[in-house]
C-alpha positions, 0 to 999 in steps of 0.5 A: 058405757056411761062416762059420767058415772059415780066412779067419775064423780068420785074421781073428780072429788079426789082430784079436786081435793089433791089439787086444792091441798097446799103444796110446792105448786101453790107456794110457787104461784103465791111467790110469782103472784106477789112478785109480778102479779096475776099475769106471772101467776097465770103463766106459772099455772100453765107451766104447772099444767104442762108438768101434770100432762108430762107426768100423766103421759109418763104414768101411761108409759110406765115411767112413774112406776119405775121411779116409784120402784127405784130407790136410787131414782126416787132419792136423786129426783127428790133431792133435786126437787128439794134443792130447787124448792130451797133455791126458790124459797131463799130467793123469796126471802132475799126479795122480802128483805130487800123490799122491806129495806127499800120500803123503809126509805122510799114510798110504796112502789107498784107491783114489780113486773120483772118476771117474764112469762117464759121464766114464770112458765119454766119455773112452774114446769120445773117445780112440778116435774122436780116433785116426785110426789106429783108423779105419785099422784098419777102413778098411785092415786088417780089410777085407782079410778081406772078399770081394765077395759075403760075406753081411751076416751074416758081416760082422756076425759079424766085427764082433761077434767084434772087439767081443767080443775088444776088451771081453774083453781091455781088461776083463781088462787093467783088472782086472789093473792095478786089482789092482796099484794096490790091492796092499799097496804101495797109493798108492806103486804107483799114483803110480808107474804113473800117472806112467809112464802119463802119460809114455806118453800124452804120447809116444803123442800126440807119435807121433800128431802125427808120423804121416804118411799 
């Protein structure tokens, strides 16, 4: 059986589209890239990638299907995720406000480095796991490209390809955002973008809370 056929190519195209579409994971990478630079964004991306692997395994075990079918489980999970996004968004707004006040009385400061790699990884992991829509990708969208009788190696290649696209895109995105935060406008750009990111995170949390099955 040829693994790299038209079906696999279509899968790659859909996976790439789902990954580059802005969402909670993108917003969190933006926040961490502005707050602590490229390194923090990279560890955040690794956490998101780990979350995707867990969702994929949960899909194989049928756990995501149960989450999709249970109204109570889906509702609880989405509200936990919405609260987490709102919490991160509020922290971004506070950081933006404090940064703006400090910039008004002090010269521009270098990019902050207070966000540890473990914290960045953990927040990336939780951000992905608390988003039931991330699980829905593996429960409904991507399985459309899996046929009965597909060998395990093909499924492994599909998961590897998804992870490779995810990590490559978010790392590139985090690098570009961190570079913008370290531009000649320095602190001012970071504060503005952090404020915008905070609003986006809160909006995503509200949208997630309003999601219906």
